PALO-720948 format. One record per residue (C-alpha): x, y, z; residue number from 1; residue in three letters. Coordinates in steps of 0.2 Angstrom, whole numbers, plus 5000, padded with zeros to 4 digits. Layout:
BEGIN
east;north;up;num;residu
X;Y;Z;NUM;ALA
...
# end
This chain:
BEGIN
east;north;up;num;residu
4812;5101;5378;1;MET
4805;5113;5392;2;ILE
4804;5103;5408;3;GLY
4794;5106;5424;4;LEU
4795;5122;5433;5;ASP
4808;5125;5446;6;ARG
4796;5124;5461;7;LYS
4791;5106;5455;8;ALA
4809;5102;5453;9;PHE
4813;5106;5471;10;LEU
4800;5093;5477;11;GLY
4782;5092;5480;12;LEU
4776;5103;5494;13;GLY
4792;5111;5497;14;ASN
4789;5130;5501;15;THR
4807;5135;5505;16;SER
4813;5152;5500;17;ALA
4820;5145;5483;18;HIS
4814;5155;5468;19;SER
4805;5148;5453;20;GLN
4813;5144;5437;21;GLY
4812;5132;5422;22;TYR
4823;5117;5417;23;HIS
4828;5114;5398;24;HIS
4834;5097;5392;25;ASP
4845;5096;5375;26;PHE
4846;5079;5367;27;THR
4864;5076;5361;28;LEU
4867;5070;5343;29;PRO
4869;5052;5340;30;ALA
4887;5046;5335;31;SER
4890;5047;5316;32;THR
4902;5032;5317;33;GLY
4910;5019;5328;34;PRO
4926;5030;5330;35;CYS
4917;5047;5334;36;GLN
4919;5056;5351;37;ARG
4912;5072;5358;38;ILE
4926;5084;5362;39;THR
4918;5099;5368;40;GLY
4902;5109;5372;41;ILE
4898;5127;5371;42;ARG
4883;5135;5379;43;VAL
4877;5153;5375;44;VAL
4862;5161;5385;45;ILE
4855;5177;5377;46;ASN
4843;5187;5388;47;ILE
4832;5197;5376;48;THR
4819;5204;5389;49;ASN
4818;5206;5408;50;TYR
4805;5213;5420;51;THR
4802;5214;5438;52;ASN
4784;5220;5443;53;SER
4775;5216;5459;54;GLY
4789;5207;5468;55;SER
4791;5213;5486;56;PRO
4809;5208;5485;57;CYS
4823;5216;5474;58;PRO
4831;5203;5463;59;HIS
4849;5207;5459;60;THR
4856;5191;5451;61;ILE
4851;5176;5440;62;LEU
4860;5160;5439;63;PHE
4859;5144;5428;64;TYR
4864;5126;5432;65;ASN
4872;5114;5419;66;LEU
4869;5096;5421;67;TYR
4872;5080;5411;68;TYR
4865;5063;5410;69;GLY
4849;5068;5418;70;CYS
4832;5064;5410;71;GLY
4817;5075;5409;72;ALA
4809;5079;5426;73;TYR
4792;5072;5427;74;SER
4784;5071;5445;75;GLY
4800;5070;5454;76;GLY
4819;5073;5453;77;ALA
4828;5060;5442;78;THR
4844;5071;5444;79;CYS
4844;5078;5462;80;PRO
4852;5095;5465;81;PRO
4871;5094;5464;82;GLY
4872;5078;5454;83;THR
4882;5078;5438;84;ASN
4883;5097;5441;85;LEU
4895;5105;5428;86;ILE
4893;5124;5433;87;ALA
4882;5136;5442;88;GLU
4887;5154;5436;89;PRO
4877;5169;5440;90;ASN
4874;5185;5431;91;PHE
4865;5202;5433;92;ALA
4847;5204;5428;93;PRO
4845;5211;5411;94;GLY
4862;5205;5405;95;THR
4867;5189;5396;96;SER
4880;5178;5405;97;PRO
4896;5175;5396;98;PRO
4897;5159;5385;99;ALA
4903;5144;5394;100;PHE
4915;5132;5386;101;ASN
4922;5115;5392;102;PHE
4933;5102;5384;103;GLY
4942;5115;5373;104;ASN
4956;5113;5370;105;PRO
4954;5094;5367;106;LEU
4957;5084;5383;107;GLY
4959;5099;5394;108;SER
4954;5096;5412;109;PRO
4937;5100;5418;110;LEU
4936;5100;5437;111;ASN
4951;5089;5438;112;GLY
4945;5077;5425;113;SER
4943;5076;5406;114;ILE
4927;5079;5396;115;VAL
4915;5066;5403;116;PRO
4902;5055;5394;117;ASP
4887;5066;5394;118;PHE
4875;5051;5393;119;GLY
4865;5057;5379;120;GLY
4858;5074;5385;121;ASN
4863;5091;5393;122;LEU
4851;5100;5405;123;SER
4851;5119;5407;124;VAL
4841;5126;5422;125;ASP
4838;5145;5422;126;ILE
4834;5151;5440;127;VAL
4830;5169;5447;128;PRO
4837;5172;5465;129;VAL
4831;5184;5478;130;SER
4840;5193;5491;131;ASN
4843;5183;5507;132;PRO
4828;5184;5519;133;GLY
4815;5189;5506;134;CYS
4799;5180;5505;135;ASN
4795;5168;5491;136;THR
4792;5174;5474;137;LEU
4775;5172;5467;138;LEU
4770;5168;5449;139;SER
4770;5182;5437;140;GLY
4781;5194;5448;141;GLN
4797;5192;5438;142;ILE
4797;5188;5419;143;SER
4812;5186;5407;144;TYR
4814;5180;5389;145;GLU
4829;5171;5383;146;TYR
4837;5160;5370;147;THR
4849;5145;5373;148;ILE
4861;5139;5360;149;MET
4871;5123;5363;150;VAL
4885;5119;5351;151;THR
4892;5101;5351;152;ILE
4910;5098;5345;153;MET
4916;5080;5339;154;THR
4932;5072;5332;155;ASP
4937;5055;5326;156;LEU
4947;5042;5336;157;VAL
4963;5037;5327;158;THR
4978;5025;5330;159;CYS
4989;5039;5335;160;THR
4977;5051;5344;161;GLY
4979;5057;5362;162;THR
4966;5057;5376;163;GLY
4949;5052;5371;164;LEU
4955;5052;5352;165;LEU
4967;5038;5355;166;GLN
4958;5022;5350;167;GLY
4962;5004;5356;168;THR
4970;4992;5344;169;THR
4972;4973;5341;170;THR
4987;4964;5333;171;VAL
4981;4950;5322;172;GLN
4987;4937;5309;173;ALA
4987;4943;5291;174;CYS
4994;4939;5273;175;ASP
5005;4952;5265;176;ASP
5002;4943;5248;177;LEU
5020;4938;5247;178;ASN
5020;4919;5245;179;PRO
5038;4919;5251;180;CYS
5035;4924;5269;181;THR
5025;4916;5284;182;THR
5019;4922;5301;183;GLY
5015;4940;5296;184;GLU
5004;4952;5307;185;THR
4995;4968;5306;186;GLU
4988;4981;5319;187;THR
4970;4987;5317;188;ILE
4959;5000;5326;189;LEU
4946;4991;5336;190;ASP
4932;5004;5333;191;CYS
4931;5002;5314;192;ASP
4945;4989;5309;193;GLY
4956;5002;5300;194;SER
4974;4997;5298;195;ILE
4986;5006;5310;196;CYS
5002;4995;5306;197;ILE
5001;4987;5289;198;PRO
5004;4968;5287;199;CYS
5022;4963;5288;200;GLY
5036;4955;5298;201;GLY
5035;4938;5290;202;GLY
5049;4925;5290;203;THR
5056;4923;5272;204;PRO
5056;4905;5264;205;VAL
5069;4898;5252;206;GLY
5074;4883;5242;207;CYS
5079;4874;5258;208;GLY
5064;4878;5268;209;SER
5050;4880;5255;210;GLY
5041;4868;5243;211;PRO
5049;4866;5226;212;THR
5043;4859;5209;213;THR
5053;4850;5196;214;THR
5047;4854;5178;215;LEU
5052;4851;5160;216;PRO
5062;4865;5153;217;CYS
5073;4871;5138;218;ASP
5091;4874;5141;219;ASP
5092;4883;5124;220;LEU
5102;4869;5117;221;ASN
5092;4863;5102;222;PRO
5102;4847;5102;223;CYS
5096;4840;5119;224;THR
5080;4834;5126;225;THR
5073;4830;5142;226;GLY
5080;4844;5152;227;GLU
5072;4849;5169;228;THR
5073;4864;5181;229;VAL
5068;4865;5200;230;THR
5060;4881;5206;231;THR
5053;4888;5222;232;LEU
5034;4887;5222;233;ASN
5031;4903;5230;234;CYS
5040;4914;5217;235;ASP
5047;4903;5204;236;GLY
5065;4907;5208;237;SER
5077;4894;5201;238;VAL
5084;4882;5214;239;CYS
5092;4869;5202;240;VAL
5096;4877;5184;241;PRO
5089;4869;5168;242;CYS
5100;4855;5162;243;GLY
5102;4836;5162;244;GLY
5097;4834;5143;245;GLY
5100;4819;5132;246;VAL
5109;4823;5115;247;PRO
5099;4821;5099;248;VAL
5105;4815;5082;249;ASN
5097;4811;5065;250;CYS
5089;4796;5071;251;GLY
5082;4803;5087;252;SER
5079;4821;5084;253;GLY
5067;4831;5073;254;PRO
5072;4834;5055;255;THR
5066;4845;5041;256;SER
5067;4843;5022;257;VAL
5073;4860;5015;258;VAL
5077;4866;4998;259;PRO
5095;4865;4992;260;CYS
5106;4866;4977;261;ASN
5114;4849;4971;262;ASP
5124;4859;4958;263;GLY
5115;4850;4943;264;ASN
5106;4863;4932;265;PRO
5095;4848;4925;266;CYS
5087;4844;4942;267;THR
5073;4853;4950;268;THR
5065;4854;4968;269;ASN
5082;4850;4975;270;ASP
5080;4844;4994;271;MET
5090;4838;5008;272;GLN
5085;4832;5025;273;THR
5094;4841;5040;274;ILE
5094;4839;5059;275;LEU
5083;4854;5065;276;ASP
5094;4858;5080;277;CYS
5110;4862;5071;278;ASN
5107;4859;5052;279;GLY
5118;4843;5051;280;THR
5114;4835;5034;281;VAL
5105;4818;5037;282;CYS
5100;4815;5019;283;VAL
5112;4823;5005;284;PRO
5105;4836;4993;285;CYS
5096;4828;4978;286;LEU
5084;4834;4965;287;GLY
5072;4828;4952;288;THR
5079;4826;4934;289;PRO
5071;4838;4922;290;VAL
5068;4835;4903;291;ASP
5059;4843;4889;292;CYS
5042;4838;4897;293;SER
5044;4846;4914;294;ASN
5059;4858;4913;295;GLY
5060;4876;4907;296;THR
5063;4877;4888;297;THR
5067;4891;4876;298;SER
5063;4894;4858;299;VAL
5079;4900;4848;300;VAL
5083;4904;4830;301;PRO
5091;4891;4819;302;CYS
5093;4885;4801;303;ASN
5083;4870;4795;304;ASP
5093;4870;4778;305;GLY
5077;4873;4768;306;ASP
5078;4889;4758;307;PRO
5059;4889;4756;308;CYS
5056;4891;4775;309;THR
5058;4907;4785;310;ILE
5058;4911;4804;311;ASN
5067;4894;4807;312;ASP
5067;4890;4826;313;VAL
5069;4876;4837;314;ARG
5065;4872;4856;315;THR
5079;4868;4868;316;ILE
5080;4863;4886;317;LEU
5087;4878;4896;318;ASP
5098;4868;4908;319;CYS
5109;4859;4895;320;ASN
5103;4865;4877;321;GLY
5096;4848;4872;322;ALA
5085;4849;4857;323;VAL
5066;4846;4862;324;CYS
5058;4852;4846;325;VAL
5069;4850;4830;326;PRO
5073;4865;4819;327;CYS
5059;4870;4807;328;MET
5053;4885;4798;329;GLY
5037;4892;4791;330;THR
5035;4887;4772;331;PRO
5036;4901;4760;332;VAL
5026;4903;4744;333;ASP
5023;4916;4731;334;CYS
5012;4926;4743;335;SER
5025;4928;4757;336;ASN
5042;4923;4749;337;GLY
5054;4934;4738;338;THR
5051;4932;4719;339;THR
5060;4937;4703;340;SER
5054;4941;4685;341;VAL
5065;4932;4672;342;VAL
5064;4930;4653;343;PRO
5055;4915;4645;344;CYS
5046;4909;4629;345;ASN
5027;4908;4630;346;ASP
5027;4899;4613;347;GLY
5017;4913;4605;348;ASP
5026;4920;4589;349;ALA
5015;4935;4590;350;CYS
5022;4942;4607;351;THR
5039;4949;4612;352;ILE
5048;4952;4629;353;ASN
5041;4936;4636;354;ASP
5043;4935;4656;355;THR
5038;4925;4670;356;GLN
5038;4927;4689;357;THR
5047;4913;4699;358;ILE
5049;4910;4718;359;LEU
5067;4913;4722;360;ASP
5070;4899;4734;361;CYS
5066;4885;4722;362;ASP
5061;4893;4705;363;GLY
5043;4887;4706;364;SER
5032;4898;4694;365;ILE
5021;4911;4703;366;CYS
5016;4920;4687;367;VAL
5016;4910;4671;368;PRO
5026;4916;4655;369;CYS
5018;4929;4645;370;GLN
5024;4942;4632;371;GLY
5019;4959;4625;372;THR
5009;4961;4609;373;VAL
5021;4971;4597;374;PRO
5015;4986;4586;375;PRO
5006;4981;4570;376;ALA
5017;4974;4557;377;CYS
5032;4974;4568;378;PHE
5039;4959;4559;379;SER
5033;4955;4541;380;THR
5035;4943;4527;381;VAL
5031;4945;4508;382;VAL
5019;4932;4501;383;LEU
5012;4929;4483;384;PRO
4994;4933;4480;385;CYS
4981;4937;4468;386;ASP
4975;4955;4468;387;ASP
4960;4951;4456;388;GLY
4966;4964;4444;389;ASP
4969;4957;4427;390;PRO
4979;4972;4423;391;CYS
4993;4967;4435;392;THR
5006;4953;4436;393;GLU
5018;4946;4449;394;ASN
5005;4950;4463;395;ASP
5012;4951;4481;396;GLU
5006;4955;4498;397;ALA
5016;4960;4514;398;ILE
5008;4951;4530;399;VAL
5013;4949;4548;400;GLU
5026;4936;4550;401;ALA
5018;4928;4565;402;CYS
5001;4928;4557;403;ASP
4998;4928;4538;404;ASN
4980;4933;4541;405;SER
4986;4950;4546;406;VAL
4989;4960;4530;407;ILE
5002;4974;4531;408;CYS
5003;4979;4513;409;VAL
4988;4973;4502;410;PRO
4990;4961;4488;411;CYS
4996;4970;4472;412;GLN
5004;4965;4456;413;GLY
5014;4974;4442;414;THR
5005;4983;4429;415;ALA
5010;4978;4411;416;PRO
5015;4991;4404;417;PRO
5021;5000;4419;418;ALA
5007;5012;4423;419;CYS
5008;5021;4407;420;PHE
4992;5030;4411;421;ASN
4989;5034;4429;422;THR
4976;5043;4440;423;VAL
4978;5049;4458;424;VAL
4964;5043;4469;425;LEU
4962;5045;4488;426;PRO
4965;5030;4499;427;CYS
4970;5024;4516;428;ASP
4987;5018;4517;429;ASP
4983;5009;4534;430;GLY
4996;5020;4543;431;ASN
4988;5030;4557;432;PRO
5003;5041;4556;433;CYS
5000;5048;4539;434;THR
4986;5060;4532;435;GLU
4980;5065;4514;436;ASN
4983;5047;4508;437;ASP
4984;5045;4489;438;GLU
4987;5031;4477;439;ALA
4992;5031;4458;440;ILE
4983;5018;4448;441;VAL
4981;5014;4431;442;GLU
4969;5025;4423;443;ALA
4961;5011;4414;444;CYS
4958;5001;4429;445;ASP
4957;5009;4446;446;ASN
4962;4993;4454;447;THR
4979;4994;4446;448;ILE
4990;5003;4457;449;ILE
5005;5012;4450;450;CYS
5011;5020;4466;451;VAL
5004;5012;4482;452;PRO
4993;5022;4493;453;CYS
5003;5033;4505;454;GLN
5000;5049;4514;455;GLY
5010;5063;4521;456;THR
5017;5060;4538;457;PRO
5008;5070;4552;458;ILE
5018;5081;4564;459;SER
5028;5070;4576;460;THR
5019;5068;4593;461;CYS
5004;5078;4587;462;PHE
4992;5065;4595;463;ASN
4999;5056;4610;464;THR
4994;5043;4624;465;VAL
5001;5039;4641;466;VAL
5007;5021;4644;467;LEU
5014;5013;4659;468;PRO
5032;5008;4658;469;CYS
5048;5004;4669;470;ASN
5061;5017;4669;471;ASP
5073;5004;4677;472;GLY
5075;5015;4693;473;ASN
5070;5006;4709;474;PRO
5068;5023;4718;475;CYS
5053;5029;4707;476;THR
5035;5023;4706;477;GLU
5020;5025;4694;478;ASN
5032;5025;4679;479;ASP
5024;5032;4663;480;GLU
5030;5035;4645;481;VAL
5021;5047;4632;482;ILE
5020;5039;4614;483;VAL
5012;5043;4598;484;GLU
4994;5038;4598;485;ALA
4996;5031;4581;486;CYS
5012;5021;4584;487;ASP
5017;5016;4602;488;ASN
5034;5014;4596;489;SER
5037;5032;4594;490;VAL
5042;5039;4611;491;ILE
5037;5057;4614;492;CYS
5042;5059;4632;493;VAL
5054;5045;4639;494;PRO
5049;5033;4652;495;CYS
5050;5041;4670;496;GLN
5043;5039;4687;497;GLY
5039;5049;4703;498;ILE
5054;5048;4714;499;PRO
5051;5040;4731;500;ILE
5059;5045;4747;501;ASP
5060;5040;4766;502;CYS
5042;5047;4768;503;THR
5034;5037;4753;504;THR
5045;5022;4751;505;GLY
5047;5007;4761;506;THR
5061;5007;4774;507;THR
5071;4995;4785;508;SER
5079;4997;4802;509;VAL
5096;4989;4801;510;VAL
5111;4988;4813;511;THR
5125;5000;4812;512;CYS
5139;5008;4822;513;ASN
5137;5026;4828;514;ASP
5155;5027;4834;515;GLY
5150;5030;4852;516;ASN
5157;5017;4864;517;ALA
5144;5022;4877;518;CYS
5129;5016;4867;519;THR
5122;4999;4863;520;ILE
5110;4992;4850;521;ASN
5115;5005;4837;522;ASP
5102;5005;4823;523;VAL
5098;5016;4808;524;GLN
5083;5017;4796;525;THR
5087;5016;4777;526;ILE
5077;5018;4761;527;LEU
5075;5000;4754;528;ASP
5076;5005;4736;529;CYS
5094;5012;4736;530;ASP
5100;5011;4755;531;GLY
5100;5029;4758;532;SER
5099;5034;4776;533;ILE
5082;5040;4783;534;CYS
5086;5040;4801;535;VAL
5105;5042;4806;536;PRO
5113;5029;4816;537;CYS
5109;5030;4835;538;LEU
5111;5019;4850;539;GLY
5104;5017;4867;540;THR
5115;5026;4880;541;PRO
5122;5016;4894;542;ILE
5127;5021;4911;543;ASP
5134;5014;4927;544;CYS
5118;5004;4930;545;ALA
5118;4996;4913;546;SER
5136;4996;4906;547;GLY
5151;4986;4911;548;THR
5162;4994;4925;549;THR
5179;4992;4932;550;SER
5186;4995;4949;551;VAL
5203;5004;4947;552;LEU
5216;5011;4960;553;PRO
5215;5029;4964;554;CYS
5220;5042;4977;555;ASP
5206;5050;4987;556;ASP
5218;5063;4994;557;GLY
5216;5057;5012;558;ASN
5232;5051;5020;559;PRO
5222;5041;5033;560;ASN
5215;5029;5020;561;THR
5224;5015;5010;562;ILE
5219;5004;4996;563;ASN
5209;5018;4988;564;ASP
5198;5012;4973;565;VAL
5185;5020;4962;566;GLN
5172;5012;4950;567;THR
5172;5018;4932;568;VAL
5161;5015;4917;569;LEU
5172;5005;4904;570;ASP
5166;5014;4889;571;CYS
5172;5032;4893;572;ASP
5180;5031;4911;573;GLY
5166;5041;4919;574;SER
5166;5039;4938;575;ILE
5152;5028;4945;576;CYS
5158;5026;4963;577;VAL
5170;5040;4968;578;PRO
5187;5036;4975;579;CYS
# end
């Protein structure tokens, strides 16, 4: 702020020889905090233009005054000349005075004192000065232009500062958050309350001086109750250790029912009652008896003595082998049991080779007795007859022995005289194995046969037929025989079947011994019809995990060990656990 001119500053009506000039006020900045102090001021005046025209007096110097704590001049001097004056240097016209510093370094004396309190403003008064004895200057005779820069330096008050920067402090009561001390204090900086000396210096308290509490505790002895411990309230430190407990027993302490083994395999859910604290048995081990209704059972093979049952089994109680379900098997019949074909008599005289199929276990009949019809006229008998020819006598016919109605040789008699005159006629001798059949008869009566009808035998096996048969070899199937078509009794190709082997016949897996001590469950597959081997005998190899082993003495070669042993596989002595 530019104040009144210098003439007005000197007082109204004052016409002394003082020159004119101007007064400038600079408002100092407000404090930025309760602990801020101004530590120095720098004033720089820079003359940028100066003229002297029309003045009857030569002017050789300028000067400026620095004041503090003075208000703006309005109508009268509020800060008379010389009051609060800091400096009054002079300098040549047309030049700028050197910068003025005070209070730097911090706390350095200024006119015998430290930096004062500037009271909120700083005043700079620029004044031109004439030579002594020169008349008063008139307005407009001297002019100059200038700039003024004022720099304010501040710093903070601290607990440990010096001079203006050393603040006042207060010692007050505090709490160092340690419950085991009393009477603590701290020192704070008055201007903002910041801590200079932290809270401390308290008097320790202990079990003899501080409050304590007695509480229940656990002395880690599970067989005592009612223990107590006395602790210091402030930090929980132990004043009187945990103790003073009352011993417990099965009658007073907690117990548990736990599983056990009463040594009886025929009981389950074996339980005993123990004292929780040390396992003392309060109620001895006892289980619930088991029987076939609640115990584990096993189904095992047996023999019920009945040959007509198979897969005989019985159910036993695992713990002692008591029988729960008696031995019984599945009944067999002709559909699932073994059978045999045996000779019999079907009561029919016209069959031969009578057989029936029976159940092996009890002989009951599965397939009734029946025979095979033999070739025609297999068994014959001669019977008297009447051939109806008056030219014959002693007529006879040859018939089936089993059935007289089947004629093997037609009725014929003896011609009297014996075929003196004969004739050859074609006929049918009834034999399918002949051809060109002819008969010699009485010429007088074609019905009188002199030579019975007969033919020439045809070539053997000229006409054949294939029939099923049984070659008696259990290792063949689809047995067939080739016979004369005219007479099945004439065999052209003997009965034979197609051989069966391991790929076409039924087989069985049976136990065996492959000669290897290091295998178990040795089995081989055989052909059922003759027992020939289809798959050679072979067992499941055993090793150290599945076979029996023995621990034997050995020498591991180390003189610093004793009682050397190794584990070997019993079957071949191979090493399972090295020496």
